[in-house]
All heavy atoms as an XYZ file, in Angstrom:
729
protein
N     -53.348     48.811    -47.715
C     -51.978     48.917    -47.366
C     -51.383     50.207    -47.901
O     -51.775     50.637    -48.967
C     -51.202     47.753    -47.951
C     -51.249     46.597    -47.051
S     -51.870     45.108    -47.569
C     -53.285     44.789    -48.054
N     -50.498     50.811    -47.179
C     -49.978     52.108    -47.594
C     -48.457     52.057    -47.692
O     -47.811     51.348    -46.961
C     -50.378     53.184    -46.578
N     -47.928     52.818    -48.625
C     -46.493     52.965    -48.823
C     -46.153     54.415    -48.551
O     -46.927     55.286    -48.899
C     -46.062     52.644    -50.239
C     -46.428     51.339    -50.749
C     -47.275     51.094    -51.778
C     -45.968     50.046    -50.310
N     -47.375     49.749    -51.988
C     -46.582     49.093    -51.123
C     -45.090     49.622    -49.317
C     -46.348     47.747    -50.986
C     -44.872     48.279    -49.181
C     -45.485     47.351    -49.997
N     -44.979     54.759    -48.151
C     -44.085     53.897    -47.402
C     -44.530     53.825    -45.952
O     -45.391     54.576    -45.555
C     -42.734     54.587    -47.530
C     -43.080     56.043    -47.676
C     -44.420     56.080    -48.395
N     -43.878     52.973    -45.169
C     -44.305     52.829    -43.779
C     -43.551     53.760    -42.848
O     -43.908     53.914    -41.723
C     -44.153     51.381    -43.302
C     -42.711     50.919    -43.384
C     -45.068     50.480    -44.075
C     -42.453     49.627    -42.674
N     -42.500     54.403    -43.344
C     -41.735     55.353    -42.537
C     -42.573     56.582    -42.296
O     -42.929     57.294    -43.235
C     -40.439     55.711    -43.250
C     -39.575     56.657    -42.458
O     -40.036     57.244    -41.443
O     -38.402     56.825    -42.850
N     -42.922     56.889    -41.029
C     -43.801     58.028    -40.745
C     -43.205     59.357    -41.226
O     -43.928     60.290    -41.533
C     -43.962     58.037    -39.241
C     -43.396     56.775    -38.754
C     -42.576     56.164    -39.845
N     -41.871     59.422    -41.314
C     -41.232     60.661    -41.781
C     -41.510     60.903    -43.276
O     -41.451     62.016    -43.738
C     -39.718     60.558    -41.560
C     -39.302     60.367    -40.124
C     -39.311     61.680    -39.341
O     -39.039     62.732    -39.946
O     -39.625     61.626    -38.150
N     -41.759     59.818    -44.017
C     -41.933     59.921    -45.460
C     -43.375     59.567    -45.913
O     -43.638     59.518    -47.095
C     -40.960     59.000    -46.162
C     -39.509     59.302    -45.883
C     -38.589     58.271    -46.496
O     -39.010     57.541    -47.425
O     -37.440     58.172    -46.058
N     -44.245     59.322    -44.972
C     -45.581     58.820    -45.318
C     -46.350     59.815    -46.170
O     -46.264     61.015    -45.970
C     -46.345     58.513    -44.043
N     -47.105     59.281    -47.109
C     -47.991     60.081    -47.959
C     -49.401     59.575    -47.718
O     -49.695     58.411    -47.978
C     -47.639     59.926    -49.416
C     -46.250     60.443    -49.765
C     -45.907     60.145    -51.213
O     -46.814     60.173    -52.066
O     -44.730     59.865    -51.465
N     -50.268     60.412    -47.260
C     -51.649     60.001    -46.981
C     -52.311     59.463    -48.232
O     -52.184     60.050    -49.312
C     -52.454     61.163    -46.441
N     -52.968     58.327    -48.106
C     -53.741     57.773    -49.197
C     -52.949     56.956    -50.197
O     -53.529     56.438    -51.145
N     -51.646     56.857    -50.053
C     -50.856     56.075    -51.016
C     -51.102     54.596    -50.762
O     -51.047     54.131    -49.638
C     -49.390     56.400    -50.845
C     -48.563     55.817    -51.955
C     -47.200     56.449    -51.990
N     -46.509     55.910    -53.137
C     -45.244     56.103    -53.360
N     -44.522     56.831    -52.536
N     -44.663     55.569    -54.412
N     -51.392     53.841    -51.828
C     -51.694     52.430    -51.693
C     -51.234     51.682    -52.935
O     -50.741     52.281    -53.883
C     -53.185     52.222    -51.457
O     -53.899     52.646    -52.585
N     -51.420     50.368    -52.922
C     -51.073     49.549    -54.085
C     -52.167     48.526    -54.287
O     -52.910     48.187    -53.369
C     -49.713     48.864    -53.901
C     -49.717     47.752    -52.900
C     -49.883     46.450    -53.290
C     -49.557     48.025    -51.548
C     -49.896     45.421    -52.356
C     -49.580     46.999    -50.598
C     -49.740     45.693    -51.030
N     -52.232     48.017    -55.498
C     -53.162     46.942    -55.800
C     -52.407     45.628    -55.620
O     -51.476     45.330    -56.345
C     -53.685     47.075    -57.239
N     -52.813     44.855    -54.634
C     -52.094     43.621    -54.330
C     -52.217     42.601    -55.455
O     -51.304     41.844    -55.699
C     -52.610     43.034    -53.021
N     -53.343     42.592    -56.150
C     -53.502     41.693    -57.283
C     -53.502     40.218    -56.900
O     -53.066     39.386    -57.667
N     -54.013     39.917    -55.711
C     -54.002     38.510    -55.247
C     -55.394     37.969    -55.015
O     -55.541     36.933    -54.419
C     -53.145     38.342    -53.981
C     -53.770     39.080    -52.796
C     -51.740     38.785    -54.209
C     -53.103     38.769    -51.486
N     -56.398     38.660    -55.465
C     -57.752     38.250    -55.175
C     -58.158     38.760    -53.811
O     -57.804     39.875    -53.434
N     -58.888     37.989    -53.055
C     -59.329     38.422    -51.733
C     -58.188     38.388    -50.748
O     -57.630     37.314    -50.459
C     -60.466     37.540    -51.241
C     -61.737     37.719    -52.034
O     -61.908     38.786    -52.638
O     -62.553     36.791    -52.050
N     -57.820     39.524    -50.214
C     -56.760     39.628    -49.198
C     -57.402     39.290    -47.852
O     -58.385     39.897    -47.436
C     -56.206     41.054    -49.167
C     -55.124     41.332    -48.145
C     -53.856     40.581    -48.500
C     -54.858     42.815    -48.082
N     -56.831     38.268    -47.174
C     -57.399     37.854    -45.896
C     -56.507     38.230    -44.711
O     -56.983     38.238    -43.572
C     -57.720     36.329    -45.856
C     -58.772     35.993    -46.898
C     -56.477     35.503    -46.068
N     -55.210     38.503    -44.946
C     -54.320     38.854    -43.867
C     -53.068     39.517    -44.422
O     -52.703     39.290    -45.575
C     -53.938     37.599    -43.057
N     -52.401     40.307    -43.585
C     -51.136     40.954    -43.955
C     -50.312     41.183    -42.701
O     -50.862     41.421    -41.624
C     -51.402     42.263    -44.674
N     -48.979     41.123    -42.864
C     -48.086     41.341    -41.729
C     -46.725     41.806    -42.233
O     -46.221     41.268    -43.223
C     -47.908     40.057    -40.926
O     -47.065     40.246    -39.828
N     -46.139     42.799    -41.539
C     -44.784     43.251    -41.863
C     -43.775     42.384    -41.153
O     -44.015     41.892    -40.050
C     -44.575     44.691    -41.410
C     -45.289     45.690    -42.252
C     -46.498     46.219    -41.837
C     -44.761     46.131    -43.451
C     -47.172     47.150    -42.619
C     -45.417     47.063    -44.226
C     -46.626     47.574    -43.816
N     -42.582     42.221    -41.767
C     -41.475     41.577    -41.056
C     -40.959     42.568    -40.021
O     -41.355     43.723    -40.009
C     -40.383     41.136    -42.050
C     -39.412     42.235    -42.424
O     -39.860     43.372    -42.729
O     -38.212     41.999    -42.368
N     -40.066     42.109    -39.103
C     -39.617     42.990    -38.032
C     -38.901     44.265    -38.490
O     -38.891     45.266    -37.803
C     -38.659     42.097    -37.233
C     -39.119     40.714    -37.499
C     -39.611     40.739    -38.921
N     -38.304     44.248    -39.690
C     -37.594     45.433    -40.181
C     -38.540     46.422    -40.859
O     -38.147     47.570    -41.093
C     -36.506     45.048    -41.177
O     -37.119     44.563    -42.390
C     -35.551     43.999    -40.608
N     -39.737     45.978    -41.229
C     -40.655     46.835    -41.961
C     -40.429     46.847    -43.463
O     -41.141     47.467    -44.200
N     -39.395     46.155    -43.910
C     -39.094     46.149    -45.340
C     -40.020     45.253    -46.132
O     -40.392     45.560    -47.259
C     -37.643     45.695    -45.540
C     -37.306     45.329    -46.987
C     -36.372     46.278    -47.612
N     -36.272     46.088    -49.033
C     -35.142     45.883    -49.680
N     -34.016     45.792    -49.014
N     -35.145     45.767    -50.990
N     -40.375     44.102    -45.575
C     -41.153     43.105    -46.304
C     -42.581     43.037    -45.733
O     -42.769     43.067    -44.539
C     -40.516     41.732    -46.193
C     -39.067     41.751    -46.556
C     -38.018     41.628    -45.688
C     -38.489     41.940    -47.846
N     -36.826     41.728    -46.355
C     -37.096     41.920    -47.695
C     -39.005     42.144    -49.106
C     -36.215     42.086    -48.752
C     -38.133     42.302    -50.177
C     -36.769     42.260    -50.001
N     -43.534     42.933    -46.617
C     -44.923     42.822    -46.247
C     -45.449     41.506    -46.811
O     -45.446     41.284    -48.028
C     -45.740     43.980    -46.796
C     -47.249     43.934    -46.585
C     -47.596     43.955    -45.083
C     -47.934     45.064    -47.316
N     -45.853     40.614    -45.916
C     -46.473     39.348    -46.363
C     -47.973     39.550    -46.420
O     -48.574     40.084    -45.491
C     -46.121     38.219    -45.377
N     -48.579     39.133    -47.521
C     -50.027     39.203    -47.709
C     -50.517     37.805    -48.026
O     -49.820     37.025    -48.661
C     -50.370     40.122    -48.871
S     -49.821     41.818    -48.661
N     -51.722     37.490    -47.610
C     -52.257     36.164    -47.855
C     -53.642     36.251    -48.485
O     -54.471     37.066    -48.085
C     -52.368     35.386    -46.551
N     -53.848     35.386    -49.486
C     -55.175     35.063    -49.961
C     -55.580     33.827    -49.204
O     -54.892     33.432    -48.260
C     -55.168     34.830    -51.488
O     -54.436     33.663    -51.804
N     -56.639     33.154    -49.573
C     -57.040     31.987    -48.806
C     -56.058     30.826    -48.879
O     -56.017     29.992    -47.997
C     -58.438     31.523    -49.232
C     -59.510     32.467    -48.724
C     -60.890     31.858    -48.748
O     -61.064     30.735    -49.287
O     -61.800     32.523    -48.244
N     -55.254     30.743    -49.948
C     -54.350     29.585    -50.082
C     -52.941     29.937    -50.535
O     -52.156     29.067    -50.868
C     -54.948     28.560    -51.028
C     -55.101     29.065    -52.463
O     -54.892     30.278    -52.691
O     -55.426     28.254    -53.336
N     -52.571     31.223    -50.538
C     -51.256     31.622    -50.996
C     -50.691     32.776    -50.164
O     -51.459     33.617    -49.663
C     -51.290     32.087    -52.453
C     -51.705     31.000    -53.421
C     -51.647     31.506    -54.839
O     -50.577     31.597    -55.413
N     -52.802     31.834    -55.414
N     -49.363     32.791    -50.043
C     -48.644     33.902    -49.430
C     -47.909     34.665    -50.518
O     -47.327     34.065    -51.411
C     -47.619     33.397    -48.421
C     -48.122     32.688    -47.180
C     -46.946     32.148    -46.385
C     -48.961     33.636    -46.345
N     -47.962     35.989    -50.407
C     -47.267     36.865    -51.349
C     -46.398     37.792    -50.512
O     -46.782     38.178    -49.420
C     -48.267     37.711    -52.141
C     -49.199     36.884    -52.975
C     -50.316     36.278    -52.396
C     -48.973     36.710    -54.320
C     -51.188     35.536    -53.163
C     -49.852     35.965    -55.093
C     -50.960     35.382    -54.510
N     -45.248     38.159    -51.068
C     -44.342     39.070    -50.368
C     -44.139     40.313    -51.203
O     -43.904     40.224    -52.409
C     -42.995     38.386    -50.092
C     -42.063     39.327    -49.362
C     -43.202     37.123    -49.302
N     -44.212     41.462    -50.529
C     -43.996     42.755    -51.182
C     -42.773     43.414    -50.551
O     -42.594     43.381    -49.340
C     -45.222     43.643    -50.985
C     -46.384     43.176    -51.771
C     -47.288     42.223    -51.414
C     -46.750     43.585    -53.087
N     -48.195     42.038    -52.416
C     -47.889     42.853    -53.447
C     -46.197     44.506    -53.974
C     -48.513     43.031    -54.661
C     -46.848     44.685    -55.187
C     -47.979     43.948    -55.528
N     -41.965     44.028    -51.413
C     -40.836     44.846    -50.983
C     -41.385     46.256    -50.807
O     -41.811     46.890    -51.767
C     -39.750     44.817    -52.060
C     -38.524     45.615    -51.702
O     -38.621     46.627    -50.971
O     -37.428     45.233    -52.169
N     -41.361     46.766    -49.573
C     -41.957     48.072    -49.284
C     -41.101     49.229    -49.779
O     -41.597     50.345    -49.857
C     -42.240     48.254    -47.792
O     -41.015     48.246    -47.069
C     -43.172     47.179    -47.258
N     -39.854     48.961    -50.115
C     -38.996     50.018    -50.658
C     -39.162     50.111    -52.167
O     -39.338     51.211    -52.715
C     -37.513     49.764    -50.271
C     -37.368     49.907    -48.766
C     -36.597     50.748    -51.012
C     -36.025     49.514    -48.226
N     -39.125     48.971    -52.849
C     -39.277     48.927    -54.291
C     -40.734     49.005    -54.738
O     -41.031     49.215    -55.906
C     -38.634     47.666    -54.872
N     -41.660     48.778    -53.785
C     -43.102     48.803    -54.084
C     -43.488     47.767    -55.122
O     -44.292     48.041    -56.010
C     -43.561     50.175    -54.529
C     -43.301     51.254    -53.531
N     -43.917     52.451    -53.569
C     -42.484     51.307    -52.457
C     -43.488     53.219    -52.573
N     -42.617     52.517    -51.900
N     -42.901     46.569    -54.997
C     -43.267     45.504    -55.929
C     -43.252     44.151    -55.240
O     -42.615     43.967    -54.221
C     -42.318     45.495    -57.119
C     -40.883     45.221    -56.781
C     -39.980     45.361    -58.004
O     -40.426     45.732    -59.072
N     -38.729     45.079    -57.840
N     -43.967     43.230    -55.849
C     -44.038     41.877    -55.310
C     -42.690     41.193    -55.531
O     -42.041     41.373    -56.559
C     -45.170     41.098    -55.969
C     -45.467     39.813    -55.241
C     -46.798     39.234    -55.591
N     -46.982     39.048    -57.008
C     -48.136     38.742    -57.565
N     -49.215     38.618    -56.823
N     -48.232     38.587    -58.854
N     -42.300     40.345    -54.588
C     -41.029     39.621    -54.634
C     -41.276     38.158    -54.933
O     -42.065     37.512    -54.253
C     -40.277     39.759    -53.274
C     -39.007     38.944    -53.279
C     -40.006     41.210    -52.946
N     -40.594     37.625    -55.918
C     -40.648     36.195    -56.195
C     -42.047     35.704    -56.537
O     -42.941     36.458    -56.828
N     -42.185     34.395    -56.466
C     -43.448     33.733    -56.739
C     -44.267     33.587    -55.483
O     -43.703     33.490    -54.389
C     -43.181     32.361    -57.351
C     -42.563     32.415    -58.692
C     -42.426     31.042    -59.241
N     -42.051     31.132    -60.639
C     -41.775     30.089    -61.362
N     -41.818     28.877    -60.841
N     -41.439     30.233    -62.617
N     -45.569     33.500    -55.625
C     -46.402     33.223    -54.453
C     -46.053     31.865    -53.851
O     -45.631     30.942    -54.575
C     -47.826     33.189    -55.017
C     -47.748     33.864    -56.341
C     -46.350     33.671    -56.833
N     -46.198     31.743    -52.557
C     -46.010     30.480    -51.863
C     -47.402     29.870    -51.721
O     -48.244     30.415    -51.016
C     -45.342     30.666    -50.490
C     -43.976     31.323    -50.661
C     -45.253     29.352    -49.742
C     -43.367     31.818    -49.365
N     -47.635     28.755    -52.394
C     -48.957     28.137    -52.368
C     -49.041     27.150    -51.210
O     -48.200     26.295    -51.051
C     -49.228     27.426    -53.687
C     -50.628     26.924    -53.793
C     -50.930     26.561    -55.252
N     -52.336     26.305    -55.447
C     -53.267     27.224    -55.549
N     -52.966     28.484    -55.471
N     -54.545     26.898    -55.731
N     -50.057     27.295    -50.401
C     -50.318     26.395    -49.289
C     -51.556     25.584    -49.651
O     -52.679     25.984    -49.372
C     -50.529     27.183    -47.990
C     -49.386     28.104    -47.606
C     -49.759     28.916    -46.388
C     -48.124     27.320    -47.351
N     -51.344     24.499    -50.332
C     -52.428     23.709    -50.936
C     -52.756     22.485    -50.083
O     -52.525     21.366    -50.479
C     -52.021     23.304    -52.346
C     -53.199     22.787    -53.147
O     -54.347     23.041    -52.751
O     -52.957     22.131    -54.166
N     -53.283     22.739    -48.873
C     -53.646     21.612    -48.024
C     -55.130     21.585    -47.715
O     -55.580     20.833    -46.869
C     -52.824     21.626    -46.723
C     -53.049     22.886    -45.912
O     -53.911     23.712    -46.288
O     -52.379     23.054    -44.888
N     -55.898     22.417    -48.404
C     -57.342     22.417    -48.241
C     -57.882     23.271    -47.120
O     -59.088     23.387    -46.959
N     -57.006     23.859    -46.296
C     -57.467     24.735    -45.226
C     -57.171     26.183    -45.584
O     -56.020     26.515    -45.875
C     -56.778     24.375    -43.909
C     -57.206     23.047    -43.340
C     -56.651     22.823    -41.948
O     -56.177     23.765    -41.321
O     -56.705     21.665    -41.496
N     -58.167     27.031    -45.546
C     -58.000     28.433    -45.905
C     -57.209     29.193    -44.826
O     -57.339     28.917    -43.648
C     -59.350     29.079    -46.110
N     -56.411     30.148    -45.277
C     -55.683     31.034    -44.364
C     -56.657     32.058    -43.811
O     -57.452     32.628    -44.550
C     -54.534     31.753    -45.106
C     -53.528     30.733    -45.654
C     -53.857     32.755    -44.196
C     -52.507     31.327    -46.598
N     -56.604     32.306    -42.533
C     -57.460     33.303    -41.896
C     -56.661     34.389    -41.168
O     -57.229     35.401    -40.756
C     -58.396     32.615    -40.898
C     -59.327     31.644    -41.550
C     -60.251     32.384    -42.519
N     -61.121     31.424    -43.187
C     -61.513     31.571    -44.430
N     -61.121     32.595    -45.149
N     -62.302     30.679    -44.980
N     -55.355     34.197    -41.003
C     -54.518     35.197    -40.359
C     -53.052     34.821    -40.552
O     -52.743     33.687    -40.902
N     -52.147     35.790    -40.386
C     -50.731     35.471    -40.485
C     -49.910     36.409    -39.615
O     -50.364     37.505    -39.266
C     -50.244     35.466    -41.933
C     -50.135     36.784    -42.698
C     -48.775     37.435    -42.495
C     -50.289     36.500    -44.172
N     -48.727     35.951    -39.275
C     -47.774     36.732    -38.491
C     -46.375     36.330    -38.880
O     -46.120     35.163    -39.210
C     -47.981     36.524    -36.998
N     -45.448     37.275    -38.843
C     -44.049     37.012    -39.095
C     -43.339     36.897    -37.746
O     -43.554     37.716    -36.853
C     -43.398     38.166    -39.902
C     -44.169     38.444    -41.184
C     -41.923     37.874    -40.177
C     -44.138     37.341    -42.201
N     -42.477     35.886    -37.603
C     -41.727     35.687    -36.373
C     -40.802     36.869    -36.097
O     -40.336     37.509    -37.059
C     -40.921     34.405    -36.447
N     -40.519     37.172    -34.830
C     -39.638     38.299    -34.508
C     -38.266     38.210    -35.173
O     -37.667     39.241    -35.488
C     -39.515     38.241    -32.988
C     -40.768     37.565    -32.565
C     -41.092     36.575    -33.638
N     -37.769     36.997    -35.422
C     -36.477     36.876    -36.091
C     -36.580     36.948    -37.610
O     -35.580     36.930    -38.318
C     -35.749     35.580    -35.678
C     -36.440     34.311    -36.158
O     -37.463     34.391    -36.882
O     -35.944     33.229    -35.801
N     -37.825     37.066    -38.133
C     -38.035     37.204    -39.562
C     -37.829     35.952    -40.368
O     -37.830     36.002    -41.590
N     -37.681     34.806    -39.727
C     -37.353     33.563    -40.443
C     -38.556     32.655    -40.708
O     -38.441     31.725    -41.492
C     -36.280     32.807    -39.692
C     -34.991     33.627    -39.634
C     -33.905     32.941    -38.865
N     -33.623     31.638    -39.449
C     -32.886     30.729    -38.849
N     -32.371     30.969    -37.667
N     -32.662     29.576    -39.437
N     -39.688     32.908    -40.066
C     -40.859     32.057    -40.204
C     -42.115     32.905    -40.357
O     -42.209     33.997    -39.802
C     -41.047     31.181    -38.977
C     -39.973     30.174    -38.808
C     -38.793     30.320    -38.109
C     -39.919     28.878    -39.384
N     -38.038     29.208    -38.207
C     -38.693     28.284    -38.978
C     -40.774     28.153    -40.189
C     -38.333     27.001    -39.366
C     -40.402     26.869    -40.565
C     -39.194     26.310    -40.157
N     -43.067     32.354    -41.091
C     -44.396     32.945    -41.217
C     -45.383     31.943    -40.660
O     -45.412     30.776    -41.078
C     -44.692     33.261    -42.677
S     -46.323     33.998    -42.915
N     -46.183     32.365    -39.705
C     -47.235     31.498    -39.148
C     -48.559     31.926    -39.761
O     -48.878     33.116    -39.811
C     -47.281     31.655    -37.638
N     -49.313     30.954    -40.256
C     -50.627     31.228    -40.788
C     -51.670     30.488    -39.967
O     -51.534     29.297    -39.706
C     -50.750     30.808    -42.287
O     -50.338     29.461    -42.438
C     -49.911     31.705    -43.161
N     -52.689     31.216    -39.554
C     -53.838     30.605    -38.876
C     -54.772     30.069    -39.932
O     -55.085     30.759    -40.904
N     -55.208     28.818    -39.743
C     -55.982     28.144    -40.781
C     -57.364     27.745    -40.284
O     -57.602     27.673    -39.081
C     -55.232     26.874    -41.231
C     -53.729     27.072    -41.483
C     -53.398     28.083    -42.572
N     -53.734     27.628    -43.882
C     -53.007     26.773    -44.592
N     -51.908     26.284    -44.118
N     -53.405     26.391    -45.781
N     -58.266     27.475    -41.241
C     -59.563     26.914    -40.870
C     -59.353     25.681    -40.004
O     -58.400     24.947    -40.191
C     -60.331     26.493    -42.122
C     -61.060     27.655    -42.783
O     -61.114     28.731    -42.185
O     -61.565     27.462    -43.906
N     -60.225     25.455    -39.073
C     -60.093     24.282    -38.201
C     -59.200     24.542    -37.013
O     -58.992     23.673    -36.191
N     -58.613     25.749    -36.904
C     -57.804     26.085    -35.743
C     -56.325     25.728    -35.851
O     -55.603     25.935    -34.895
N     -55.870     25.197    -36.980
C     -54.476     24.851    -37.140
C     -53.611     26.087    -37.397
O     -54.073     27.072    -37.961
C     -54.271     23.865    -38.305
C     -54.878     22.502    -38.045
O     -55.071     22.162    -36.848
O     -55.151     21.791    -39.022
N     -52.331     25.991    -37.009
C     -51.356     27.014    -37.341
C     -50.273     26.323    -38.177
O     -49.775     25.267    -37.828
C     -50.703     27.623    -36.089
C     -49.582     28.571    -36.458
C     -51.771     28.342    -35.259
N     -49.987     26.894    -39.337
C     -49.009     26.335    -40.265
C     -47.784     27.230    -40.267
O     -47.902     28.437    -40.453
C     -49.636     26.271    -41.665
C     -48.811     25.567    -42.682
N     -47.836     26.197    -43.398
C     -48.824     24.275    -43.085
C     -47.282     25.316    -44.210
N     -47.851     24.165    -44.051
N     -46.592     26.669    -40.057
C     -45.335     27.435    -40.096
C     -44.668     27.241    -41.448
O     -44.477     26.110    -41.890
C     -44.403     26.990    -38.986
C     -44.897     27.256    -37.564
C     -43.911     26.675    -36.555
C     -45.071     28.741    -37.333
N     -44.322     28.343    -42.084
C     -43.669     28.328    -43.375
C     -42.341     29.054    -43.253
O     -42.313     30.189    -42.800
C     -44.530     29.023    -44.443
O     -45.811     28.401    -44.497
C     -43.883     28.988    -45.799
N     -41.224     28.411    -43.644
C     -39.958     29.138    -43.603
C     -39.977     30.274    -44.624
O     -40.533     30.134    -45.719
C     -38.909     28.078    -43.971
C     -39.672     26.942    -44.565
C     -41.093     27.057    -44.123
N     -39.398     31.386    -44.265
C     -39.366     32.535    -45.150
C     -38.147     32.425    -46.055
O     -37.036     32.233    -45.581
C     -39.341     33.842    -44.337
C     -40.670     33.973    -43.568
C     -39.090     35.040    -45.227
C     -40.741     35.176    -42.679
N     -38.355     32.562    -47.368
C     -37.242     32.479    -48.294
C     -36.156     33.516    -48.011
O     -36.440     34.593    -47.510
C     -37.904     32.735    -49.667
C     -39.320     32.384    -49.479
C     -39.641     32.742    -48.035
N     -34.930     33.176    -48.388
C     -33.787     34.027    -48.087
C     -33.885     35.414    -48.687
O     -33.314     36.354    -48.135
C     -32.503     33.337    -48.557
N     -34.588     35.586    -49.803
C     -34.644     36.912    -50.429
C     -35.466     37.922    -49.664
O     -35.457     39.073    -49.955
C     -35.139     36.823    -51.885
C     -36.620     36.591    -52.046
C     -36.958     35.138    -52.252
O     -36.182     34.249    -51.905
N     -38.118     34.888    -52.800
N     -36.187     37.501    -48.639
C     -36.975     38.434    -47.829
C     -36.052     39.284    -47.065
O     -35.405     39.245    -46.251
C     -37.916     37.716    -46.943
C     -39.102     37.104    -47.628
C     -39.193     36.672    -48.888
C     -40.357     36.802    -47.000
N     -40.419     36.133    -49.115
C     -41.145     36.204    -48.004
C     -40.879     36.987    -45.753
C     -42.440     35.785    -47.758
C     -42.166     36.587    -45.515
C     -42.939     35.995    -46.517
């Protein structure tokens, strides 16, 4: 992942250490400000302006590993693709 996402300000090779173990998926919200990252059982949110993680991880402890994620166009939901073909919808906290 690279910071910042604004092509006018982009710096080649700039990155961050997510610190979440194995990263399996990532998706920006529609504004580009928030970046959701997923390990196999947790969602993490990064503020792309402050370059820091926001709040606590959202733990999805139902036994199915996350394999992909997407943010809804309205920015209010996160869909995670799970083992077994299920899709799990998680409401996005207000601080996003």
